[in-house]
N, C-alpha and C positions, 0 to 999 in steps of 0.2 A: 530838671527834665523829666520829661515826660516822654514817653513813645508815640501819643497822639500829638505834639507838637514838631518833634522827633518826624513824624508822617508826613506832618504840612509844608515841613521848613523843602523837606527832597519833593513833592508833589511841584511843588512850587518856583522849587531851585533858589532858597533865601540865603545862602551859602557862596563863599566865595569858591567859584569852578573852576579859575582859570589853575591852570599849569596842579594838579590833582596827583598826586599821590598816596597808592598805596600802601599797607600797614608790609606789602611788603617791596615795595621799590618801587614796584610798576607803576609807569604812568599812566594817566586817567583821563580819560575825554568821553563824559556824557552827550548822549545823540539824542537820547529820548529815556526820557525819567522811567516810562513807561505807566499804564493804568492804571491809577487805586483801587483795591479790589477791599469791598466791603463787606464779607463773606465771607467763609473757614477759607485757608488755606495763605500762600505769600503777599504780602503789602501789594507790591506791582509789581505786575503784568504785563508782558510785550514791548518791555524794553529792553531799546539799544543802548551800547554803550563800547568800547575801543580801550581793550589794551595791553598798552604798549603798542603792536603793530596787527590785531587780532578784534575783528572782528566778534560782537556776542551778542546773541538777543537770549531773552528770558527772563525768568523775573527775580525780582531783588523783594528784599525782606529786612525789615527796619529794626532795630534794638536802643534799647538804653547801656546798652552794656552788653560784648559781645558772648556773655557765659550765657544770658536769657536765651539761646541757640539751645542747650539744654537743659535750662531750666521749666522753655515749652514741649521741650521732647518733640524736635523740629528731627532732630540726628534721627532717630526714624522711622519716622511721615515719609514717605513715600509723596505725596504731596511738595514735597521740599526738597526736591530732585534736583529741580533746572534752577538752581540758585545760580545765577551769576557775579550776583552782590553780593552782598554783606554790608550794610550800614548803621556803625553805633556810634554813640557819642562817646563811647568807652572802649577800646582792648583790653580784657581784662584774661582772655586767655585766644588761644590760637581755635575755632572753628574749621571743622568736617562735616562733611552732608553723607547723606544715608550710602555713600559709596564708600568714608573712608577721605575723601580729598580734601585737599585743601580748601577752603572757600576763599576768595578774592576779598578781600575787607577796605573801605575805607570812614575813617573814621574825621569824624566832624568837629571834635573841639578845639576853640579858638577860629574855626571857619566861619560862623555866626556872629550877623551882626549885631553890634550889642544894642544897640536900638528895637531892634524888634524882641527880645533874649527880656530886654527891661521893660516895653510894653502892657507883654505877657504876663510879666511877673507883677503889674499894676494891677491890670484884670482882674488875676486866678488869685491878687490878698485883697484888694474893696471890700469893702462889707458893703453897697453901694444893691441896690435892686437890680441896677444894670450895669456888671464889670467895667462895660468900654461907654461908662455917660463921660467923660470929661474929651473922647475921641471925637463923639458921634457929630461933630459941625461939621469932620473928613469926610462921611460921608453922601453920596450925590441921590438926590430926590430920582433920576435916575436907579440907579442900586439900592432904591426904595420900594420903590413900583412892582417894581420885576420879584424883588428878596419878600414882599406881604403880598403877593399874588402867590408865588412855591410855597409858604406860610400856608395860606387858605388853604388848598390843595391835599397839605401833609394832614392841616388840622381835620378836614370834611373824611380826606381817608380815613385816619386816627380811628374818628366815630364811626366808617361806614363799615370797618371789620369787627366794631359792637355789634350795629346793627344786623350785619352778613351774621355774626354767629347766634343773633336772637331768632330772625329769619329759619334754621337749619331747627334748631327749638322749639318753632314753631311748624315743620313742614312747612317754608316756603308758602305758610300765608300771610303776607303783606300786609293786609286788613289788621292784623292782629296784633302784627310790631306796628303798626304805624299808630296803631291804638294803645300802645303803652307808652309810645312816643314821645304820644302827642301828652299823659296820661303825665310823666313827669315833667313833660314843662307846663302845663298848670298848677301844679305845686310848687313852681321857680325854685330859688335854695332852696327852701326853707322845709320845704316839705316835697322834692320835687319825689326821693328813695318810695317816701308813702305812699308816695299817689299811684305810685309805680306797683306799683305792688299790689293794690288796689283796682288795678288793671289786669295785673297776672291774674288772679283772684274772681277775676270775673270775664270772660272772654268777651271776642269781642263778635263770638255767632251769636250770643243768649240775649246781647242789646239789641241787637238788628232784628230778635222774634218781637222786642219790645219797640222798634227805634214811635210808631205810632203810637205811642200812648209815653207824654213822658212824666207821666206824675209816677209812671213802674221809675221810670229811667232814673230818675232823681232819688226814688228812695233805692231804688238799688248803690248807691253809684256813694248817700252818704251813708245808710245803711253799714257797706263797708265800709265806710269812715267812722264804724262805729259811732256814729252822731247824730246816732235814734237809742240808745241804747236806756236811756234816762228816761221813766215817764216825769210825762206832761201833760199841764192844763191846754197845752194850745192846739189849734180842735188837726190844724193842719201840720201839725209832727203826728200827732194821732193818726188822719190817715196815711202819711209816708208809713210811719209805722209799722200799722197794721199790713198795708202793703209791701214792707219788705221780708216782716215773718215769714209772711203767703212764700215769696218765691222763693227766700231765704233755702226756706222750707223744701220745696217744689225740685230746686235745683241741686240742692244739700253743698250751698256755699261754705264755705270757708271762710271766715275773717282773718284780714292782717295783725298780727301782732301793734299791740301797739295804739295811740293815736295821732291824730293834723296837731300843729304846732298854732294856739293863736299866739303867743307874746312878741312884742314888738312886730305888731306890724299892721298896717295901713289894715282898716277895717274895709277897705272896697278888697284884699286881697286876703279876706278872710277861710278860707276852707270851703265854709261851708256857699260860702258865694260864688268860687270861682269850682265847685263841684255841679253847681243850679248848672253856669255856664257852658260846663260844660257838657250836660245832661241834651242843652238845649240846639247843642250847636247840634248834635246826635242825631236827635229827634226833628231841627230843620236841612241838615246838609244830609242826603242820602247817600253813598258812594263816595265819602269822604277821600280817602286818599285819591284815590279815577278822579277828583275833581283837583284838586289842589297840583297833584302829578301831571295835568291835562292846561291847565289855563298857565298862560304868555303872560298876562303884563302883571306886576305887581300891584297895578292898584286892582285888579280884578281881585286878586290872592286875599289881598287886604279884607276885599269886601267882606268875602266868604265867613271868614273870622267877626263881621258886622250881627257880633247875637248878644240879648240881653239873659239875665236870671230869668227864673220865671216868677208868677206873679207875688209870692209873698211875698218876695226878697225884694218889692221895692220899698217897704215899710219894717225889714226889718235886714242886719246882721246874724242876727246867732237868733235861736228857738225863744219864745216867750219875752223877749227882749226890742217891743215896737221904739225906730227910730222915724225920722224921719222922711218925705217921702222924695226917694231917689233911685232912679234906674240904672240897672246895676248893667251895661254896655260893658262887651266887652272891650273893655279903653285901646288907642291906637300906643302907649309903650308895654302892653300887655302882649298883641297881637306882634308887632316886631319883636318881641322875647319868642315867642309862638315861632314867629318864622324863622332866625336866624339859629333854634335851639331844637324847631323839632321838624320843619318842616323840609327846610334846605336839605339838610343831613338827612332828609331818607329822601328825597330827590333823585340827590344828585348818590344815594348809597344803590337807588334803583339804577341810574346808569348807570356805575359803576358793575353791579352786577352783573347788568342783561348787556353789558357794551354797548349802550346807546348813548355816545356821544353829546347829541342833542341836548338831554335832562342835564348832562354834568353840566355845561355848556349853559344854557340857564337854571341853572340853579347857583352858579356864579354870579351871574348878571342882576340874578334879585337881590342876592350884597351888594354888588356897586348900587346898587336902585335907591337900596335905605335908610335909613338915614344910622349915624357910629352911635356906639351905644357914650352908654358918660361911670365909669367905673373907676375905684382906686387906679386899676394899672392904664388904662385906656389914660387916662389924668395925670401921672407919673410923664409916659411918656410927654401929653400938650408942650408942657411944661419943662422936659430936655426940646422939643424945637419939633418934635417930628407927629406931621397931621392925622389927623384923626375925622377925615370927611363923610364917610356912610360904616355899614355894615361891614363889608368885604378890611376895610383900616380895621376899624377893632379889634372885630376877630384875630386878623392875621399877628398884630400887637400882644393880644391876651397868651396867643397859641405863643410868641415868639419868648417870651416872658414866662410861661412857662411849664414848656422846654425844654428852653437855650439858656436863657437867663439865669435863673434858679440851680438850674445843675451846670453853669460855665463852662458851655459847648461851645465856646469865641471861634472854636478852628473850626466849626460845622457850621457855623452863620453867614453866612453873604456879608454882614454889614460884619464881624469881628474879623471874619479872613479877609477880607478890602480893607480893615485900619489895620492891621496890622503888616498888610505886603506895600504899607507908605510910604 
């Protein structure tokens, strides 16, 4: 038994509530269990109960052992002065409030259905990726629909917290934060952190000064990625290197520590290609964050990212290594990745920070319009019979897995909650 499970049981009254008797011998009738308090203070507020013939209104505290009251130092905390009932699994000690009065106590041992306890134990003891895997058919599509949308909002709000922190660090410079988020997205999973460091050492303000000179943009990005350090016979490399050295001195640029990874990566996703594509995107799309923020249709949003790497990369993936002709467009899969991981969180954050609901709504609608991601987590859910039809589905399932299932937060999950209550 644990305190969170007891809170769940009390919240939904999943115990035998008939003919309740307090440890003092008095009768108890629960009129309203109260509202669960997620913050500091008593577990439930605004509860209404009847002890004997007397009606009481106030707060309720839940503990596994009655003595936890003292262990948590509630006896000296004025926030716990208005406790009308102490609900415990075992009463190992008589409890008094701040004023020294004995607190009425209800012991739940023997009153909770065995099936609930057994199912919860199964969920907690399983080694499966999803604790409720065996019980999933019991959750309706309607519950899933509402829960997925709630999960998506939680995910966007969680990401927004980081974005708003970046906003504060940059002096409310939305374009600067978008540049950092976009750079991270272009790095994909392997190089995301390194690409973000490039962005943090190369301000958006500097890049804007060179927006009309694509070779200078490319030199700045490839140079900051430390991909221009080696001496090469390649004429284009020499031009970029010379340009970068001049700009590095001019702006007194400090390079990030390390280098981008190339291993176990498709050539089309090499850092050289991605950084060139990013440079061309900055060149061709002026006021990029304004552009994406004020776009409505998903098709127009996707079109913004229809950009290819500079001409040199048509026949190269790396410097000094000629390859067959292939135009290096930002592909559909990469575009969807950028929208899901960089653009949509930024637009949602903008709406959240500015209290502009239409931007938040638009971000959600874009997720409904984009195709679902396919990865290890989403494939697992699909094998369990859970739909993965659009990006909102895949993102919410990733959030569910990483924030709930891995941590076995079944009692906080709408699906786990419903399955335990069946």
